C-alpha positions as CSV (number, residue, x, y, z in Angstrom):
1,M,104.4,125.9,111.7
2,E,102.4,124.7,108.8
3,S,103.3,121.3,107.4
4,N,104.4,120.8,103.8
5,F,102.8,117.4,103.6
6,I,99.5,118.0,101.8
7,D,97.5,114.9,100.9
8,Y,94.1,116.3,100.2
9,V,93.2,119.2,97.8
10,R,90.1,120.3,96.0
11,I,90.6,122.1,92.7
12,L,88.3,123.3,89.9
13,C,89.3,121.9,86.5
14,R,87.9,123.1,83.2
15,S,88.8,121.8,79.8
16,G,88.9,124.0,76.7
17,K,85.9,124.5,74.4
18,G,86.0,123.7,70.7
19,G,86.5,126.4,68.2
20,K,83.7,127.5,65.8
21,G,83.7,126.3,62.2
22,S,84.0,129.1,59.6
23,L,81.1,130.0,57.4
24,H,82.9,131.5,54.3
25,L,82.3,131.5,50.5
26,K,85.3,131.9,48.4
27,R,85.2,135.1,46.3
28,E,88.0,136.1,43.9
29,K,88.0,138.3,40.8
30,F,88.0,135.5,38.3
31,K,86.1,132.9,40.5
32,P,82.7,134.3,41.1
33,L,81.4,130.9,42.2
34,G,84.3,129.7,44.3
35,G,82.1,127.8,46.6
36,P,82.4,127.1,50.4
37,D,85.9,127.1,51.9
38,G,85.2,127.6,55.7
39,G,87.7,125.6,57.8
40,D,87.0,123.5,60.9
41,G,87.6,124.8,64.5
42,G,90.3,123.4,66.7
43,R,89.6,121.2,69.6
44,G,89.8,122.4,73.2
45,G,92.6,121.5,75.4
46,H,92.4,118.3,77.5
47,I,93.3,118.0,81.2
48,Y,95.4,115.0,82.3
49,L,96.7,113.6,85.6
50,R,100.2,112.3,85.3
51,G,102.1,110.2,87.9
52,N,105.5,111.6,88.9
53,H,107.7,109.7,91.3
54,N,109.6,113.0,92.0
55,V,106.5,114.5,93.6
56,W,105.7,113.3,97.1
57,T,102.8,115.5,98.2
58,L,100.0,117.7,96.7
59,L,101.6,120.9,98.0
60,H,102.1,122.4,94.5
61,L,98.3,122.3,94.0
62,K,97.4,123.8,97.4
63,Y,97.5,127.4,96.0
64,Q,96.5,126.5,92.4
65,R,92.8,125.9,92.9
66,H,91.7,126.7,89.3
67,I,93.2,124.9,86.3
68,F,91.7,125.9,83.0
69,A,92.8,124.5,79.6
70,E,93.1,126.6,76.5
71,H,90.2,127.0,74.1
72,G,90.4,125.8,70.5
73,G,90.8,128.4,67.7
74,N,88.1,129.2,65.3
75,G,88.3,128.0,61.7
76,G,89.2,130.4,58.9
77,K,88.7,130.9,55.2
78,E,90.5,128.9,52.6
79,K,89.8,125.8,54.7
80,C,92.2,126.9,57.4
81,H,91.9,124.7,60.5
82,G,91.7,126.4,63.9
83,A,94.5,125.8,66.4
84,D,94.0,123.1,69.0
85,G,93.9,124.2,72.6
86,K,97.0,123.4,74.6
87,D,96.7,120.4,76.9
88,I,97.4,120.6,80.6
89,Y,99.2,117.9,82.6
90,I,98.8,117.9,86.3
91,D,101.7,116.0,88.0
92,V,100.6,114.1,91.1
93,P,102.4,111.6,93.4
94,C,101.9,107.9,92.6
95,G,98.9,106.7,94.7
96,T,96.7,109.7,94.0
97,V,92.9,109.1,93.6
98,A,90.6,111.6,92.0
99,Y,86.9,112.0,93.0
100,D,84.1,114.2,91.7
101,A,83.5,116.5,94.7
102,R,79.9,117.2,93.8
103,T,78.8,113.6,93.6
104,G,81.6,111.7,95.5
105,K,82.0,109.4,92.5
106,Y,85.3,107.8,91.9
107,V,87.0,109.2,88.7
108,C,90.4,107.7,88.3
109,D,93.5,106.4,90.1
110,V,97.2,107.2,89.3
111,K,99.4,104.3,90.6
112,E,102.6,104.3,88.5
113,D,105.3,106.8,87.5
114,G,104.6,108.2,84.0
115,Q,101.0,107.0,84.0
116,V,98.7,109.5,82.2
117,V,95.0,109.5,82.8
118,M,92.6,111.9,81.0
119,L,90.6,113.8,83.6
120,L,88.5,116.1,81.3
121,E,88.2,115.9,77.5
122,G,88.3,119.1,75.6
123,G,85.4,120.0,73.3
124,R,85.6,119.1,69.7
125,G,85.9,121.8,67.1
126,G,82.9,122.6,64.9
127,H,82.9,121.8,61.2
128,G,83.1,124.7,58.7
129,N,80.7,125.0,55.8
130,Y,83.2,123.3,53.5
131,Q,82.4,120.0,55.2
132,F,78.7,120.3,54.4
133,R,78.9,120.8,50.7
134,T,76.9,118.4,48.5
135,S,75.8,118.1,45.0
136,T,72.4,119.5,45.9
137,N,73.7,122.1,48.3
138,Q,76.8,123.5,46.8
139,A,76.9,126.7,48.9
140,P,75.9,125.7,52.5
141,R,75.2,128.8,54.6
142,F,75.7,127.2,58.0
143,A,78.6,125.9,60.1
144,Q,78.9,124.1,63.5
145,P,79.9,125.8,66.7
146,G,82.4,123.9,68.8
147,E,81.5,121.6,71.7
148,P,81.3,123.3,75.1
149,M,83.9,123.0,77.7
150,K,83.6,120.5,80.6
151,E,84.0,121.4,84.2
152,M,84.5,119.4,87.3
153,L,85.3,120.1,91.0
154,V,87.9,117.5,91.7
155,V,89.1,116.1,95.0
156,L,92.6,114.6,94.9
157,E,93.5,112.3,97.7
158,L,97.0,110.9,98.2
159,K,97.2,107.3,99.6
160,L,100.8,106.3,100.3
161,L,102.0,103.2,98.5
162,A,103.9,101.0,100.9
163,D,104.4,97.3,101.7
164,V,104.0,97.5,105.5
165,G,101.8,100.0,107.4
166,L,102.4,100.7,111.1
167,V,99.3,100.8,113.2
168,G,99.2,101.7,116.9
169,F,98.2,104.1,119.6
170,P,100.2,107.3,120.3
171,N,103.6,106.7,121.9
172,A,103.5,103.0,120.9
173,G,107.0,103.3,119.4
174,K,106.2,103.5,115.7
175,S,108.5,106.3,114.8
176,T,111.3,104.9,116.9
177,L,111.0,101.6,115.2
178,M,111.1,103.2,111.7
179,G,114.2,105.1,112.7
180,F,116.0,101.9,113.7
181,L,114.8,99.8,110.7
182,S,115.3,102.4,108.0
183,N,117.2,105.6,107.2
184,A,114.1,107.7,107.8
185,R,114.4,110.1,110.7
186,P,110.9,110.9,112.0
187,K,110.5,113.1,115.0
188,V,110.5,111.2,118.3
189,A,109.3,112.6,121.6
190,N,107.6,111.5,124.8
191,Y,104.2,113.0,124.2
192,P,101.1,111.9,122.2
193,F,100.8,112.7,118.5
194,T,104.5,113.5,118.0
195,T,104.0,112.2,114.5
196,M,101.9,114.8,112.7
197,Q,102.2,113.5,109.1
198,P,102.8,110.1,107.4
199,S,106.4,109.2,106.4
200,L,108.0,106.4,104.4
201,G,111.1,104.4,105.0
202,I,112.9,101.7,103.1
203,V,113.9,98.7,105.2
204,P,117.0,96.8,104.0
205,Y,116.8,93.0,104.1
206,R,119.0,90.1,103.2
207,D,120.6,89.7,99.7
208,D,120.0,93.4,98.8
209,R,116.3,93.0,99.1
210,S,114.1,95.6,100.8
211,F,110.5,96.6,101.5
212,V,108.8,100.0,102.2
213,L,107.5,100.9,105.7
214,A,104.8,103.5,106.2
215,D,104.3,105.4,109.5
216,I,101.1,107.3,110.2
217,P,100.0,109.4,113.2
218,G,98.7,107.4,116.2
219,I,95.2,106.1,116.3
220,I,92.9,106.5,119.3
221,E,89.5,105.0,120.1
222,G,86.9,106.8,118.0
223,A,89.4,107.7,115.2
224,S,86.9,106.4,112.5
225,E,84.4,109.0,113.9
226,G,86.9,111.9,113.5
227,K,88.7,111.9,116.8
228,G,92.4,112.7,116.9
229,L,94.3,112.5,113.6
230,G,93.3,109.0,112.7
231,L,90.4,109.8,110.2
232,R,92.6,112.1,108.2
233,F,95.5,109.6,107.7
234,L,93.8,106.2,107.9
235,R,93.5,106.1,104.1
236,H,97.3,105.9,103.9
237,I,97.3,102.3,105.0
238,E,94.4,101.3,102.8
239,R,96.9,100.2,100.1
240,N,99.5,98.6,102.4
241,S,99.9,94.9,101.7
242,L,100.6,94.1,105.4
243,L,99.6,95.8,108.6
244,L,102.0,95.8,111.6
245,F,100.3,96.5,114.9
246,L,102.5,98.0,117.6
247,I,101.5,97.7,121.3
248,P,103.8,98.6,124.2
249,A,104.7,95.8,126.6
250,D,103.6,97.9,129.7
251,T,100.0,98.1,128.3
252,H,97.4,96.9,130.9
253,D,95.5,94.7,128.4
254,I,97.3,94.0,125.1
255,K,94.5,92.0,123.5
256,K,91.9,94.7,124.3
257,E,94.0,97.4,122.6
258,Y,94.6,95.2,119.6
259,D,90.8,94.7,119.3
260,I,90.2,98.4,119.6
261,L,92.7,99.2,116.8
262,L,91.2,96.4,114.6
263,G,87.7,97.8,115.3
264,E,88.6,101.3,114.2
265,L,90.1,100.0,111.0
266,G,87.0,98.0,110.3
267,K,84.7,101.0,110.9
268,F,86.7,103.1,108.5
269,N,86.9,100.5,105.8
270,P,85.9,96.8,106.2
271,E,88.2,95.8,103.4
272,M,91.2,96.5,105.7
273,L,90.2,93.6,107.9
274,E,91.1,91.2,105.1
275,K,94.8,92.3,105.0
276,H,97.5,90.2,106.6
277,R,98.5,91.4,110.1
278,V,101.5,91.0,112.4
279,L,101.6,92.0,116.1
280,A,104.7,93.4,117.6
281,I,105.0,94.0,121.4
282,T,107.3,97.0,121.8
283,K,109.4,98.4,124.7
284,C,110.4,94.9,125.8
285,D,113.5,96.3,127.4
286,L,111.2,97.4,130.3
287,I,110.2,93.8,131.2
288,D,112.1,90.5,131.9
289,E,111.8,87.0,130.4
290,D,109.3,85.8,133.0
291,I,106.8,88.6,132.1
292,I,107.3,87.9,128.4
293,A,106.4,84.3,128.9
294,M,103.2,85.3,130.8
295,L,102.2,87.8,128.1
296,R,102.6,85.1,125.3
297,E,99.6,83.3,126.8
298,T,97.3,86.3,126.6
299,L,98.1,87.3,123.0
300,P,95.8,86.7,120.0
301,D,96.1,83.3,118.3
302,D,95.3,84.4,114.8
303,V,98.2,86.7,114.2
304,P,102.0,86.2,114.3
305,C,103.5,87.9,117.4
306,V,107.0,89.2,118.0
307,F,108.5,90.8,121.1
308,I,110.9,93.7,120.2
309,S,112.8,96.6,121.6
310,S,114.0,99.3,119.3
311,I,116.5,100.7,121.9
312,T,118.4,97.4,122.4
313,G,117.7,95.8,119.0
314,M,115.9,92.9,120.6
315,G,113.8,90.9,118.1
316,L,114.3,93.3,115.2
317,T,115.9,90.7,113.0
318,E,113.1,88.2,113.8
319,L,110.5,90.9,113.0
320,K,112.0,91.6,109.6
321,D,112.0,87.8,108.9
322,V,108.3,87.6,109.9
323,L,107.4,90.6,107.8
324,W,109.2,89.3,104.7
325,D,107.6,85.9,105.0
326,E,104.1,87.5,105.3
327,L,104.7,89.8,102.4
328,N,105.7,87.0,100.1
329,Q,102.9,84.6,101.0
330,Q,100.9,83.6,97.9
331,S,97.7,84.9,99.4
332,N,99.3,88.3,100.1
333,K,100.8,89.0,96.7
334,L,100.1,92.5,95.4
335,Q,97.8,92.4,92.4
336,S,98.5,94.5,89.3
337,A,95.0,96.1,89.6
338,I,93.9,97.5,92.9
339,D,90.5,96.4,94.2
340,E,88.0,98.9,92.9
341,Q,85.9,98.6,96.1
342,I,88.8,100.1,98.1
343,L,89.1,103.0,95.6
344,V,85.4,103.7,95.5
345,H,85.3,103.7,99.3
346,R,84.3,107.2,100.5
347,D,85.0,108.5,104.0
348,K,83.0,111.0,105.9
349,Q,84.8,113.9,104.3
350,M,83.6,112.9,100.8
351,D,80.0,112.4,102.0
352,A,80.1,115.9,103.5
353,L,81.3,117.4,100.2
354,A,78.6,115.5,98.3
355,A,75.9,116.9,100.6
356,E,77.2,120.5,100.2
357,C,77.4,120.5,96.4
358,K,74.6,119.9,93.8
359,D,74.9,117.7,90.8
360,E,76.0,119.6,87.7
361,G,73.8,119.5,84.5
362,E,74.9,117.9,81.3
363,G,76.3,119.9,78.4
364,E,74.1,121.1,75.5
365,D,74.0,119.3,72.2
366,I,75.7,120.8,69.1
367,V,73.3,122.8,66.9
368,F,73.7,124.4,63.5
369,V,73.7,128.1,63.0
370,E,72.2,129.5,59.8
371,G,73.1,132.8,58.3
372,D,70.4,135.2,57.0
373,D,72.9,137.6,55.4
374,I,75.8,135.8,53.9
375,E,77.8,139.0,53.5
376,D,77.6,139.9,57.1
377,I,78.7,136.4,58.2
378,D,81.6,136.4,55.8
379,E,82.9,139.7,57.2
380,G,82.7,138.3,60.8
381,A,84.5,135.1,59.8
382,D,87.3,137.0,58.1
383,K,87.8,139.1,61.2
384,E,88.1,136.0,63.4
């Protein structure tokens, strides 16, 4: 069964071209020298990205791979202005980043609900010959064409916005922990890669406070090189303020697994190593107090460690206290602007796209069009 969670799409966007300016000379029965009255062309439609908190995935764009804005209308006689092309707003989830698929260049980021970012600007409409009248050229016989449309092959990536991201190997107890801490109900089973898509859950805390927890599929060694599901979903924890590492208590070498997880994150994006981290030892209902005391001596010294059991509830209150304290440390406050180095970071998928596509050329400059036979041009302008 195909999942409805779509966090990566590639679409072709094209703004509208500007309308042509009209080349028209006013001719009435009692005004043989009416002069130029050609109107300006309308501008082409813009394409915007708009943040919408009611949209959670990019599923609605999966089957809409071509998004074209409306062209501007041509100018008319009697200084009639052409109609502007209709703008297009593409609703995306908060946390969506746009890249140019041909170059891999970062384009924009939509972080907040209602935020509107212009993706492609429509072409300006050309001036009619009325705009070029002067005292020395009272009957100009030229007008401007509209600016050409702009086109871009856009890659949209969704990066979940959460306070705490769960990191661990398959069957480390991530989904079980989320089910007990929040109202989220992810699938739980005793086989690897039960979690096939990221999920979010709101964890209630004291005094009606809460924080958001993000669960992603399990990471295996070599995930940064494309093994397993890690490469596809690692970007969802790039924006988490805090990383919670989960390692089962029956693991042969807890510190070694922690170093492997940390290494995979560093290979994917070195910026992730600067985030605050908490280590939770799960499934502690399988061991006794003596073994817990022995394990404490082997754990890393540079990260807070908590022993928990989602089944019995052991240590869950302590875990929430530690997470809340780490989230509210002054050095871990979320900034209003996200570090651009993280946004510009390109993974192997973006590099592959940039290698397949060639850079697109720049648009041509606007030129003037002169009319040899003013009567023929007038007839064409009237028809338009």
